[in-house]
C-alpha positions in Angstrom: 23.5 -49.9 0.5 20.3 -49.5 -1.5 17.4 -47.6 -0.1 13.9 -48.5 -1.2 12.0 -45.3 -1.8 8.7 -46.9 -2.8 5.6 -46.3 -0.7 2.6 -48.4 -0.6 -0.8 -47.0 -1.6 -2.0 -47.0 2.0 0.9 -44.9 3.1 0.6 -42.4 0.3 -3.1 -41.8 1.0 -2.4 -41.3 4.7 0.6 -38.9 4.0 -1.5 -36.5 1.9 -2.4 -33.4 3.7 -6.1 -33.0 4.5 -7.4 -29.5 5.0 -9.3 -29.3 8.2 -11.7 -26.6 9.4 -8.9 -24.2 10.6 -6.5 -24.5 7.6 -9.2 -25.0 4.9 -12.0 -22.6 6.0 -11.0 -20.2 8.8 -7.5 -19.1 7.6 -8.5 -18.3 4.0 -11.6 -16.5 5.3 -9.7 -14.3 7.7 -7.0 -13.5 5.1 -9.7 -12.5 2.6 -11.4 -10.2 5.2 -8.1 -8.6 6.2 -7.2 -8.1 2.5 -10.5 -6.4 1.8 -10.2 -4.1 4.8 -6.6 -3.1 3.7 -7.8 -2.5 0.2 -10.7 -0.3 1.3 -8.7 1.7 3.8 -5.7 2.3 1.4 -7.3 5.5 -0.1 -8.2 6.8 3.4 -4.7 6.2 4.7 -2.9 7.7 1.7 -5.3 10.7 1.7 -4.8 11.5 5.4 -1.2 10.6 5.8 -0.1 12.9 3.0 -2.3 15.9 4.0 0.5 17.7 5.8 3.0 17.1 3.1 0.5 18.3 0.4 0.0 21.6 2.3 3.8 22.1 2.5 4.1 21.3 -1.2 1.3 23.8 -2.0 3.1 26.5 0.1 6.4 25.9 -1.6 4.7 26.1 -5.0 2.9 29.3 -3.9 6.1 31.0 -2.9 7.6 30.1 -6.3 10.7 28.6 -4.7 10.9 25.8 -7.3 9.7 26.7 -10.8 8.6 23.1 -11.5 6.1 23.3 -8.6 4.2 26.4 -9.9 1.5 24.1 -11.3 0.6 22.9 -7.8 0.1 26.4 -6.3 -3.6 26.5 -7.3 -6.1 25.7 -4.7 -9.8 24.8 -5.0 -12.8 25.6 -2.8 -13.4 28.0 -0.1 -11.0 26.1 2.2 -8.2 26.2 -0.3 -7.7 22.5 -0.6 -4.6 21.5 -2.5 -6.2 19.0 -4.8 -3.4 18.9 -7.3 -0.9 18.3 -4.6 -3.0 15.5 -3.1 -3.2 13.9 -6.6 0.6 14.1 -6.9 1.1 12.6 -3.5 -1.4 9.8 -4.2 0.4 9.1 -7.5 3.7 8.9 -5.8 2.3 6.7 -3.0 0.5 4.3 -5.4 3.5 4.0 -7.7 5.8 3.2 -4.8 3.3 0.7 -3.4 2.9 -0.8 -6.8 6.7 -1.4 -7.1 6.7 -2.9 -3.6 9.4 -0.7 -2.2 7.7 1.2 0.6 11.1 2.2 2.1 11.6 4.4 -1.0 8.9 6.8 0.0 9.8 7.2 3.7 12.6 9.7 3.1 10.4 11.8 0.8 7.5 12.0 3.2 9.7 12.5 6.3 11.7 15.3 4.9 8.7 17.6 5.3 8.5 17.1 9.0 
């Protein structure tokens, strides 16, 4: 049995997918807007989510429990903000996000709580 796989020109034109208003305009626009919102909020989320962990890291460094953490004991400002710890936490978070394995950072962040 031989199957004829040829399609006439009229059928091939009709079978092509035509982007309508929803698939061609609305969906890409919404995806772009959501992508921009996520990009703009990433720094805010990383900064606020790791604030408790950075304070604990600062306290561990201040008590000299781990000699490698002595660099992070220094604070800045009158409110003693742990800027070095925040930078370390942001580097860890951005590196993990860059690799795409967000489950790798969960045990590190959750061990402080």
